[in-house]
C-alpha positions in Angstrom: -48.5 7.6 1.4 -45.4 6.2 4.5 -45.7 3.9 6.1 -43.6 3.5 9.5 -44.7 -0.4 11.0 -47.4 -0.7 9.2 -49.3 2.6 9.8 -49.7 4.3 7.2 -49.3 8.2 7.8 -50.3 10.7 4.5 -48.4 13.0 3.1 -50.6 14.8 0.8 -54.4 15.4 1.4 -55.4 13.2 -1.8 -57.7 16.0 -4.0 -54.7 15.8 -6.5 -52.5 12.4 -7.6 -49.5 12.1 -6.1 -46.7 8.9 -5.6 -43.9 8.7 -3.5 -40.6 6.4 -4.8 -38.1 6.4 -2.3 -37.2 6.7 0.9 -34.4 7.8 3.8 -33.4 7.8 7.2 -30.6 10.6 8.9 -30.9 10.5 12.9 -34.3 11.4 13.4 -35.6 12.8 10.1 -37.6 11.3 7.7 -37.3 12.0 4.3 -39.8 10.2 0.7 -39.1 12.4 -2.5 -42.1 11.3 -5.6 -44.7 13.8 -7.6 -47.5 15.8 -7.4 -49.5 16.8 -9.4 -50.4 20.6 -9.6 -53.2 19.8 -12.5 -51.4 20.3 -15.8 -48.1 18.2 -15.1 -46.1 16.6 -12.2 -44.4 18.7 -9.8 -40.7 16.5 -8.4 -42.0 16.9 -4.1 -39.3 16.3 -1.1 -40.8 15.9 1.7 -39.1 16.3 5.6 -41.2 14.3 8.3 -43.7 15.2 6.2 -43.4 18.6 5.0 -43.1 18.8 1.4 -40.6 21.3 -0.6 -41.1 21.2 -4.7 -37.5 20.7 -6.9 -39.0 21.6 -9.7 -41.2 24.6 -11.1 -44.9 22.2 -12.0 -44.4 23.9 -16.1 -42.8 20.3 -17.1 -43.2 16.5 -15.8 -40.9 15.8 -13.4 -40.5 12.5 -11.3 -38.0 12.1 -8.5 -36.6 8.5 -8.7 -34.2 8.3 -5.3 -32.8 9.9 -2.1 -29.6 9.8 0.1 -28.7 11.9 2.7 -24.8 12.0 3.2 -24.9 14.6 7.1 -26.8 17.7 5.8 -27.0 17.5 2.1 -30.4 15.3 0.5 -29.4 14.8 -2.9 -32.5 13.4 -4.8 -31.7 11.6 -8.7 -34.8 11.7 -10.7 -35.9 13.3 -14.5 -37.6 16.3 -15.9 -39.3 16.9 -19.2 -37.6 18.7 -21.7 -40.5 18.9 -23.7 -39.2 16.9 -25.6 -36.2 15.1 -24.0 -36.5 13.3 -20.6 -33.2 15.0 -19.0 -31.7 13.4 -16.7 -30.9 14.9 -12.8 -29.6 15.1 -9.5 -31.3 17.5 -7.3 -28.1 18.5 -4.3 -30.0 20.2 -1.1 -33.0 21.9 -3.8 -30.3 23.0 -6.8 -30.7 20.9 -9.8 -27.9 20.0 -12.1 -28.3 18.0 -15.3 -26.4 14.3 -15.8 -26.2 14.4 -20.1 -26.7 16.8 -23.1 -30.3 16.7 -22.8 -30.2 15.3 -26.1 -31.7 12.1 -25.2 -33.5 10.9 -23.3 -32.0 9.7 -19.8 -33.6 7.7 -16.6 -31.5 8.3 -13.0 -33.2 5.9 -11.2 -30.7 6.0 -7.8 -28.2 7.8 -6.0 -25.5 6.7 -3.8 -23.1 9.4 -1.7 -19.6 8.0 -1.0 -17.4 10.6 0.9 -17.5 13.6 -2.0 -18.6 11.2 -4.4 -21.9 10.8 -5.9 -23.1 8.1 -8.2 -26.0 7.6 -10.1 -27.2 4.6 -12.2 -29.7 5.0 -14.7 -30.4 4.4 -18.8 -29.7 6.7 -21.4 -31.1 6.0 -24.4 -31.3 2.8 -23.8 -27.8 2.5 -22.5 -27.2 1.6 -18.5 -24.5 3.9 -16.9 -23.9 4.8 -13.3 -23.1 8.9 -13.2 -19.9 9.9 -10.9 -19.9 13.1 -10.1 -22.1 13.7 -13.0 -19.2 12.1 -15.6 -21.4 8.5 -16.7 -19.8 5.2 -17.7 -21.8 2.5 -19.6 -21.5 -1.0 -18.5 -23.6 -3.6 -20.5 -21.2 -3.0 -23.1 -21.9 -6.1 -25.1 -25.7 -6.1 -24.5 -28.0 -4.1 -26.2 -31.7 -3.2 -24.0 -30.1 -2.7 -20.8 -30.9 -0.7 -17.7 -29.4 -0.1 -14.3 -31.7 0.6 -11.6 -30.0 0.6 -8.2 -26.5 1.4 -7.3 -24.7 0.9 -3.6 -20.6 1.5 -2.3 -19.4 0.0 0.2 -15.1 0.0 0.7 -14.6 2.0 -2.7 -16.7 -0.8 -4.6 -19.6 0.2 -6.9 -22.9 -2.5 -6.9 -24.5 -1.7 -9.6 -28.1 -4.0 -10.1 -30.5 -3.8 -13.9 -31.3 -6.3 -16.5 -29.8 -6.8 -20.2 -30.9 -8.5 -22.6 -29.5 -8.8 -26.6 -30.7 -10.0 -29.6 -29.7 -14.2 -29.4 -32.2 -13.7 -26.3 -35.9 -13.3 -26.1 -35.4 -11.9 -22.5 -33.8 -9.8 -20.5 -32.0 -10.7 -17.9 -30.9 -9.5 -14.0 -27.5 -8.6 -14.1 -25.2 -7.2 -11.0 -22.2 -4.6 -11.7 -19.7 -4.6 -9.6 -16.7 -2.0 -10.2 -18.1 -2.2 -13.8 -18.1 -6.0 -14.2 -20.9 -7.8 -14.9 -22.4 -11.5 -13.6 -25.3 -12.2 -15.0 -28.2 -13.7 -12.6 -30.1 -15.1 -14.4 -30.4 -17.4 -17.8 -32.1 -15.2 -20.0 -35.0 -17.6 -20.3 -37.8 -15.5 -18.5 -38.0 -12.4 -18.2 -35.2 -10.8 -15.5 -34.1 -7.3 -13.9 -33.0 -6.3 -10.1 -34.9 -3.6 -8.7 -33.0 -3.0 -5.9 -30.3 -4.3 -3.7 -28.9 -4.1 0.1 -25.2 -4.8 1.1 -24.9 -6.3 3.9 -22.0 -6.6 6.3 -20.8 -9.9 7.5 -21.0 -10.2 10.7 
């Protein structure tokens, strides 16, 4: 479903399970990404103004998690099963590019575009990473468990949010990275993490 000002519009006919995970608006166009079952696998899809386009062929499960629009280009980040691993993928106008070598599980969760650069935040084999134009940088150098869930770009600075954890703490703590430098947002006494965030410019 897509809700606009609290009013729901179905994206599918309801005959199969479906999930919508991210929305972006560009001009008068509304883009939603998610997945819909074909009875055997979950197919990655993008809906533009309610009209669906499949990103995968339905032979393996696929799960888009984020969409960003830059000019006429539509970027979608997520992952698709290879049968043995979850392979990170960024789709540009429906064309897939793998993130990582496909030999380890990768889970891209957020995509942002700044100029000609495409940033994707996620996790790669348990490491919090941000991919810039397909090249991964590990964020959590000190952690034994970490994930990057959201990325945003402002005035050349790259912000990533998620969580970190270590064996010395029972719980993960919420974390925010700015250009790779981490700020611990919680004390680790309770389980915490950042799912999403928004950058606001001061007036």
